[in-house]
C-alpha positions in Angstrom: -1.1 -87.2 18.7 -3.6 -85.6 16.5 -6.3 -87.0 14.2 -9.9 -86.3 13.3 -12.4 -87.5 15.9 -15.7 -88.6 14.5 -18.6 -87.1 16.3 -20.2 -89.4 18.9 -17.1 -90.7 20.6 -17.6 -91.6 24.3 -16.1 -89.2 26.8 -13.3 -90.5 29.0 -15.8 -90.4 31.9 -18.4 -92.4 30.1 -15.9 -95.0 29.0 -14.6 -95.4 32.6 -18.1 -95.6 34.0 -18.9 -98.4 31.5 -15.7 -100.3 32.5 -16.3 -99.9 36.2 -19.4 -102.2 36.1 -17.2 -105.2 35.1 -14.6 -107.2 37.0 -11.3 -107.8 35.3 -12.0 -110.1 32.3 -9.9 -112.6 30.3 -10.9 -114.4 27.1 -9.6 -115.4 23.7 -9.8 -114.8 20.0 -12.2 -117.6 19.1 -13.1 -119.7 16.1 -14.3 -123.3 16.4 -11.7 -126.0 15.8 -13.6 -127.3 12.8 -13.6 -124.0 10.9 -10.6 -122.7 9.0 -11.8 -119.1 8.5 -14.6 -116.6 9.2 -16.7 -117.7 6.2 -16.7 -121.3 7.3 -17.6 -120.4 10.8 -20.7 -118.4 9.8 -22.0 -120.1 6.7 -25.3 -122.0 7.0 -23.8 -125.3 5.8 -20.9 -125.2 8.3 -22.0 -123.2 11.3 -21.8 -125.8 14.1 -23.9 -125.0 17.2 -22.9 -128.2 19.0 -19.2 -127.7 18.6 -19.4 -124.0 19.7 -21.4 -124.9 22.7 -18.9 -127.6 23.7 -15.9 -125.4 23.2 -17.4 -122.5 25.0 -18.1 -124.8 27.9 -14.3 -125.4 28.1 -13.8 -121.6 27.9 -16.2 -121.2 30.8 -14.2 -123.7 32.8 -11.0 -121.7 32.2 -12.8 -118.7 33.7 -13.0 -116.8 30.4 -15.7 -114.1 30.4 -15.2 -112.7 26.9 -14.3 -113.7 23.3 -13.2 -111.8 20.2 -14.9 -113.2 17.2 -14.6 -112.2 13.5 -17.7 -111.8 11.4 -17.9 -112.1 7.6 -19.2 -109.4 5.2 -19.2 -112.1 2.5 -21.6 -114.3 4.4 -23.8 -111.2 5.1 -23.9 -110.3 1.4 -25.1 -113.8 0.4 -27.2 -114.7 3.5 -28.1 -111.6 5.4 -30.9 -113.0 7.6 -29.0 -116.2 8.1 -25.9 -114.5 9.4 -28.0 -112.5 11.9 -29.9 -115.6 13.0 -26.6 -117.4 13.6 -25.2 -114.5 15.5 -28.2 -114.5 17.7 -27.7 -118.2 18.3 -24.0 -117.7 19.0 -24.9 -115.0 21.5 -27.3 -117.4 23.2 -24.6 -120.0 23.6 -22.2 -117.3 25.0 -24.8 -116.2 27.5 -25.4 -119.7 28.7 -21.7 -119.9 29.5 -21.6 -116.4 31.1 -19.5 -115.0 28.3 -19.9 -111.5 26.6 -18.1 -111.5 23.2 -16.9 -108.7 21.0 -17.4 -108.9 17.2 -14.9 -107.8 14.6 -16.2 -106.4 11.2 -13.1 -105.9 8.9 -9.7 -107.5 8.7 -6.5 -106.8 6.6 -4.8 -110.1 7.5 -3.8 -113.1 5.5 -5.3 -114.2 2.1 -6.3 -111.3 -0.1 -9.1 -113.0 -2.1 -12.1 -114.8 -0.7 -15.1 -116.5 -2.2 -18.5 -117.6 -0.8 -19.3 -121.3 -0.6 -17.2 -124.3 0.5 -13.8 -123.2 1.7 -10.4 -124.7 0.6 -8.9 -127.3 3.0 -6.2 -125.9 5.2 -2.6 -126.4 4.2 -0.9 -128.9 6.4 1.2 -127.3 9.1 0.7 -123.7 7.9 -0.6 -121.0 10.3 -4.0 -119.6 9.3 -3.6 -120.9 5.7 -7.2 -120.2 4.7 -7.9 -117.1 6.8 -9.2 -114.3 4.6 -9.1 -110.5 4.5 -12.4 -108.8 4.8 -13.5 -107.3 2.5 -11.9 -109.4 -0.3 -9.2 -107.3 -2.0 -10.7 -107.8 -5.5 -13.8 -105.9 -4.2 -11.8 -103.0 -2.9 -10.9 -101.7 -6.4 -14.3 -100.0 -6.8 -15.2 -98.3 -3.6 -18.2 -96.6 -5.2 -19.8 -100.0 -5.3 -18.2 -101.6 -2.2 -18.7 -98.9 0.4 -22.5 -98.7 0.2 -22.6 -102.5 0.6 -20.3 -102.4 3.6 -22.2 -99.5 5.1 -25.4 -101.5 4.9 -23.7 -104.5 6.5 -22.2 -102.5 9.4 -25.3 -100.5 10.1 -27.7 -103.5 9.8 -25.7 -105.5 12.3 -25.3 -102.6 14.7 -29.0 -101.7 14.4 -29.9 -105.3 15.1 -27.5 -105.9 17.9 -26.4 -102.4 19.1 -28.5 -102.6 22.3 -27.9 -106.3 23.0 -26.6 -106.7 26.5 -25.0 -110.0 25.5 -22.3 -108.1 23.6 -19.3 -106.5 25.3 -18.1 -104.2 22.5 -17.4 -103.8 18.8 -14.0 -104.1 17.2 -14.5 -102.3 13.9 -11.3 -103.2 12.0 -8.5 -105.8 12.7 -5.0 -104.6 12.0 -5.8 -102.0 9.4 -2.8 -101.5 7.1 -1.5 -105.1 7.4 -0.7 -107.2 4.3 1.1 -104.2 2.8 -2.1 -102.1 2.7 -0.6 -99.3 4.8 -2.5 -96.1 4.9 -4.6 -97.1 1.9 -6.8 -98.7 4.6 -7.4 -95.4 6.3 -10.5 -94.4 4.2 -12.3 -97.7 5.1 -11.2 -97.3 8.8 -12.6 -93.8 8.8 -15.8 -94.8 7.2 -16.5 -97.8 9.5 -16.3 -95.4 12.4 -18.7 -93.0 10.7 -21.2 -95.8 9.8 -21.0 -97.2 13.3 -21.4 -93.9 15.1 -24.5 -93.2 13.1 -26.2 -96.2 14.8 -25.4 -95.1 18.3 -24.8 -98.6 19.7 -24.9 -98.9 23.5 -21.7 -100.9 23.5 -18.3 -99.2 23.0 -16.4 -99.1 19.7 -12.7 -99.8 19.3 -10.1 -100.6 16.7 -6.8 -101.9 18.0 -3.4 -100.5 17.3 -0.8 -103.2 16.4 2.3 -101.7 14.8 4.2 -98.7 16.2 6.2 -97.4 13.3 6.2 -94.0 11.6 4.5 -95.2 8.5 1.5 -96.4 10.6 1.2 -93.2 12.6 -1.8 -91.9 10.6 -3.7 -95.1 11.2 -2.6 -95.3 14.9 -3.5 -91.7 15.6 -7.0 -92.2 14.0 -7.6 -95.4 16.0 -6.5 -93.9 19.3 -8.6 -90.7 18.6 -11.8 -92.6 17.9 -11.9 -95.7 20.0 -14.1 -95.5 23.1 -12.0 -98.3 24.7 -8.4 -98.4 23.7 -7.4 -101.8 22.3 -4.0 -103.1 21.1 -2.1 -106.2 20.1 1.2 -107.1 21.8 3.2 -110.3 21.3 6.3 -109.1 23.1 7.7 -110.1 26.4 6.5 -108.7 29.7 9.0 -105.8 29.8 8.1 -104.4 26.4 4.4 -105.2 27.0 4.3 -103.2 30.2 5.9 -100.3 28.5 3.0 -100.3 25.9 0.5 -100.5 28.7 1.9 -97.5 30.5 2.1 -95.5 27.3 -1.6 -96.2 26.6 -2.7 -95.6 30.1 -1.8 -91.9 29.6 -4.9 -91.6 27.4 -7.1 -92.2 30.5 -9.4 -94.8 28.9 -10.0 -98.5 29.7 -7.6 -100.8 27.9 -8.1 -104.2 26.2 -5.3 -106.3 24.8 -7.1 -108.1 22.1 -4.2 -110.3 21.0 -1.3 -111.7 23.0 0.3 -115.0 23.8 2.8 -116.4 21.4 5.0 -118.9 23.3 8.0 -118.9 20.8 8.1 -115.1 20.9 8.3 -114.9 24.7 4.7 -114.0 25.3 3.4 -116.5 27.9 0.3 -116.7 30.1 2.6 -117.0 33.1 4.3 -113.6 32.4 1.6 -111.6 30.5 -1.6 -112.5 32.1 -0.7 -111.4 35.7 0.6 -108.1 34.1 -2.7 -107.5 32.4 -4.6 -108.3 35.5 -2.5 -106.0 37.7 -3.1 -103.1 35.3 -6.8 -104.2 34.8 -6.4 -104.6 31.1 -8.9 -107.0 29.4 -6.8 -110.0 28.4 -7.6 -111.7 25.1 -5.1 -114.3 23.9 -5.2 -115.8 20.4 -6.7 -119.2 20.3 -8.6 -121.7 22.4 -8.8 -125.2 20.8 -6.3 -126.1 18.2 -7.9 -127.0 14.9 -8.2 -126.2 11.2 -6.6 -122.7 11.5 -3.3 -124.4 12.5 -2.4 -121.6 14.9 -0.3 -123.9 17.0 2.2 -123.4 14.3 4.1 -120.1 14.2 3.5 -117.4 11.5 7.0 -118.0 10.0 7.6 -121.7 10.9 5.5 -124.0 8.7 5.5 -127.8 9.1 4.4 -129.1 5.7 4.8 -132.7 7.0 2.2 -132.0 9.7 4.6 -132.8 12.5 3.9 -131.2 15.9 5.9 -128.0 16.6 8.4 -128.3 19.5 6.4 -125.5 21.2 2.9 -124.5 20.3 2.7 -120.9 19.1 -1.0 -120.2 20.1 -3.9 -122.2 21.5 -4.6 -123.7 24.9 -6.5 -127.0 24.4 -6.4 -130.1 22.2 -9.4 -131.0 20.1 -10.7 -133.3 22.9 -10.6 -130.4 25.4 -7.5 -131.7 27.2 -4.8 -129.0 28.0 -1.7 -128.6 25.9 0.1 -127.7 29.1 -1.8 -128.8 32.3 0.1 -126.4 34.5 -0.7 -123.5 32.2 -4.5 -124.2 32.4 -4.3 -124.4 36.2 -2.4 -121.1 36.2 -5.1 -119.4 34.0 -7.9 -120.7 36.3 -6.1 -119.3 39.4 -6.1 -115.9 37.9 -9.7 -116.0 36.5 -11.5 -117.6 39.4 
């Protein structure tokens, strides 16, 4: 593996010393059940303190100690101070439930174009039908205009919250290269690390690898050469997942699995969560409360009539907080308490 390493990366010793202060942690990728994408979660008109507080209370009961939460550069561009105020409120809610989240800046997944304001209603039975890439792809055509805007966004957020003890770490870019972007995402990936390193946050930086193919090697090499904490996504069964863990352990840094658990693909709490705990990998599954994102439906199995899938793909709880599978919730609690 070889890739440029941006100055300021934590040493292996510093990364492991940071990790040693924490017990093994589990958590989830989180968006409230009444938001269908990042814009709706963070916009002034739709940010919902009460729902977030209620749902994070349920997360606390599960024993979850962290969350992975996507921000929105579009909300920042239109309501800079409002986004930071709501982030502070969100962190206060998290702290009241003994949860330290990580925030995600950019994302190459799902819908290419986004717009500020009221968001479209989710498509019935379709997984993440209104989730949006960030930045919007129509803005990516002119990087001379876009990059200074994104630099201000990243550095303002990191300057504001880079010493905030309520935050676990920063995930700079979700699945760079997805949605057929490929290595065209490498310049933004490189720049977000440069922008972030300039701010010297006290929390570690990461960007998770997610696709192990030759065409993604330049992206993977850069991510692995610049992340303080190595993070990755894995929706495979326990045998393949453990192979990935052992490969990444060779890098000598703490590990965080920032996406797993897709029941119809053989990734279950009962098989993956003990594996992650045994190897002391931070365990972050996709989904908490099923809702407008429709992530109980699989990526490739829409139910346009709105009928329940035979097996939920993601998510743990129903909208009233009751478990989808009671035995599964009890199993999670046994591992986290």
